C-alpha positions in Angstrom: 17.9 20.1 0.0 15.6 20.0 2.8 15.8 16.3 3.4 17.9 14.1 5.6 18.0 10.4 5.9 16.5 8.4 8.5 17.7 4.8 9.4 15.7 1.7 10.9 12.8 1.8 8.0 11.6 -0.6 7.2 12.0 -2.9 10.3 12.3 -6.0 8.4 15.4 -4.6 6.1 17.6 -2.2 8.1 19.8 -1.6 5.1 16.7 0.4 3.6 16.3 4.2 4.5 13.4 6.6 3.8 13.8 10.1 3.1 12.7 12.6 5.8 10.9 15.4 4.3 8.9 18.0 6.5 5.3 16.6 6.9 2.2 18.1 5.2 0.8 21.2 6.8 -2.6 20.6 5.1 -5.3 18.1 6.2 -4.6 14.6 5.1 -6.8 12.7 3.0 -7.9 9.6 4.6 -8.2 6.2 3.0 -9.8 3.8 5.3 -9.1 0.2 5.0 -11.1 -2.8 6.4 -9.6 -6.2 7.0 -11.8 -9.2 6.1 -11.4 -13.1 6.0 -9.0 -15.3 7.6 -5.8 -13.2 8.3 -3.6 -14.7 10.9 -2.3 -12.3 13.6 1.0 -12.6 11.7 -0.5 -11.6 8.3 -2.1 -8.7 10.1 1.2 -7.6 11.2 2.5 -7.7 7.8 -0.3 -5.7 6.3 0.0 -3.1 9.2 3.9 -2.7 8.2 2.7 -2.2 4.7 0.3 0.5 5.6 2.9 2.0 8.0 5.6 2.2 5.2 3.1 3.9 2.8 2.1 6.5 5.6 5.8 7.3 6.0 6.1 7.7 2.3 2.8 9.7 2.0 4.1 11.9 4.8 0.7 13.2 5.9 -0.6 14.2 2.6 -2.6 10.9 2.4 -3.2 8.5 5.2 -4.2 4.9 5.4 -6.1 4.1 8.4 -7.4 0.5 9.4 -10.9 0.5 10.7 -13.0 -2.3 12.1 -16.3 -3.3 10.5 -18.3 -1.6 13.1 -17.1 1.8 12.2 -18.5 1.7 8.6 -19.7 5.3 7.5 -23.3 6.2 7.5 -24.7 6.2 3.9 -25.3 9.9 3.9 -22.2 11.2 5.4 -19.2 12.6 3.6 -16.8 10.0 5.0 -14.7 8.2 2.5 -15.8 4.6 1.9 -13.5 2.0 3.0 -11.5 -0.3 1.0 -11.9 -4.0 2.0 -8.7 -6.1 2.1 -10.0 -9.7 2.0 -8.3 -12.9 2.5 -9.2 -15.6 -0.1 -7.8 -19.1 -1.2 -7.6 -20.8 -4.6 -9.7 -18.7 -6.8 -8.9 -15.6 -9.1 -7.6 -14.2 -12.1 -4.6 -16.1 -13.8 -3.3 -15.7 -17.3 -1.6 -18.9 -18.5 1.6 -19.4 -16.4 1.1 -16.0 -14.5 -0.8 -16.4 -11.2 -2.2 -13.4 -9.5 -1.1 -13.2 -5.9 -3.7 -10.4 -5.1 -6.1 -8.3 -7.2 -7.3 -4.6 -6.4 -10.4 -3.0 -8.0 -11.9 0.3 -7.2 -15.8 0.3 -6.8 -17.1 3.7 -7.8 -18.7 5.4 -4.8 -17.9 2.6 -2.3 -14.1 2.6 -2.1 -12.8 -0.7 -3.5 -11.8 -4.3 -2.8 -8.4 -6.0 -2.7 -8.3 -9.7 -2.6 -5.1 -11.5 -1.3 -4.8 -15.1 -2.5 -3.2 -16.4 0.6 -2.6 -19.9 -0.6 -0.7 -18.4 -3.6 1.8 -16.2 -1.4 4.0 -19.0 -0.5 7.4 -17.9 0.4 6.9 -14.5 -1.0 6.4 -11.5 1.6 2.7 -10.7 2.3 3.6 -7.3 3.4 5.4 -6.5 0.2 2.4 -7.7 -2.0 0.0 -5.5 0.0 2.4 -2.8 -0.2 2.3 -3.2 -4.0 -1.6 -3.4 -4.0 -1.9 -0.2 -1.9 0.0 1.5 -4.7 -3.0 0.4 -7.0 -5.3 1.8 -4.2 -3.7 5.0 -4.7 -4.2 4.8 -8.5 -0.9 3.8 -9.7 -0.4 1.2 -12.3 2.4 -1.2 -13.0 5.9 0.1 -13.7 8.9 -1.6 -15.2 10.6 -2.4 -11.9 10.5 -1.4 -8.1 7.5 -1.8 -6.1 5.0 -1.4 -8.7 6.6 -3.9 -11.1 4.0 -6.2 -12.8 5.9 -9.5 -11.5 6.8 -9.9 -7.9 10.4 -9.9 -7.1 11.6 -9.6 -3.5 14.6 -7.6 -4.0 12.6 -4.9 -5.9 9.5 -4.9 -3.9 10.7 -4.3 -0.3 9.7 -0.6 0.2 8.1 2.3 -1.4 10.6 3.5 -3.8 10.9 7.0 -5.6 9.6 6.0 -8.8 6.5 4.8 -7.2 6.3 8.1 -5.0 6.7 10.1 -8.3 3.8 8.1 -9.7 1.5 8.8 -6.8 2.5 12.4 -6.6 1.6 12.8 -10.3 -1.5 10.9 -10.0 -2.9 12.8 -6.9 -1.2 16.1 -7.6 1.1 16.1 -4.5 4.4 17.7 -4.1 6.8 14.8 -4.7 9.6 16.8 -3.0 7.6 16.8 0.3 6.9 13.0 0.1 9.4 10.2 1.4 10.8 7.2 -0.6 13.4 4.6 0.4 16.9 4.7 -0.6 19.0 1.5 -0.6 
């Protein structure tokens, strides 16, 4: 095949490797993200790591970019509407003993909203939680295991796995063999 394996990705787990397919020759779809709320510098670094891992996986076909609030698109332009990633505490959906760590919702015509409940993250990895939620931003639902599993499990949600990449490729009509995924 036309791929090799690179080492050193992600930075927090050197045992994980991503495939390295040839990048897209076509113009990327840009998905702007805006951070809002009381994220610490450390939180922002973990969110940036999640964005960067997705950008490696999406290989130029789709690209997440973090924008600041002052660069919002003008109402009548064709620029895509940003998704807001908002820090929150204490409130949000929970079903019995299951407590949501984050919630992502598309807003038709306006991008969408990802709410991260910082007080619920605890010892879980914020970057992995955001990486999972970015899968929802791309239109992927929950899976049985891996990054998009419905329940957080640190060993399964460290990187963008092949099943998640395949789901994104199917949802967005992208060539799965030109995207990248982690191999453990």
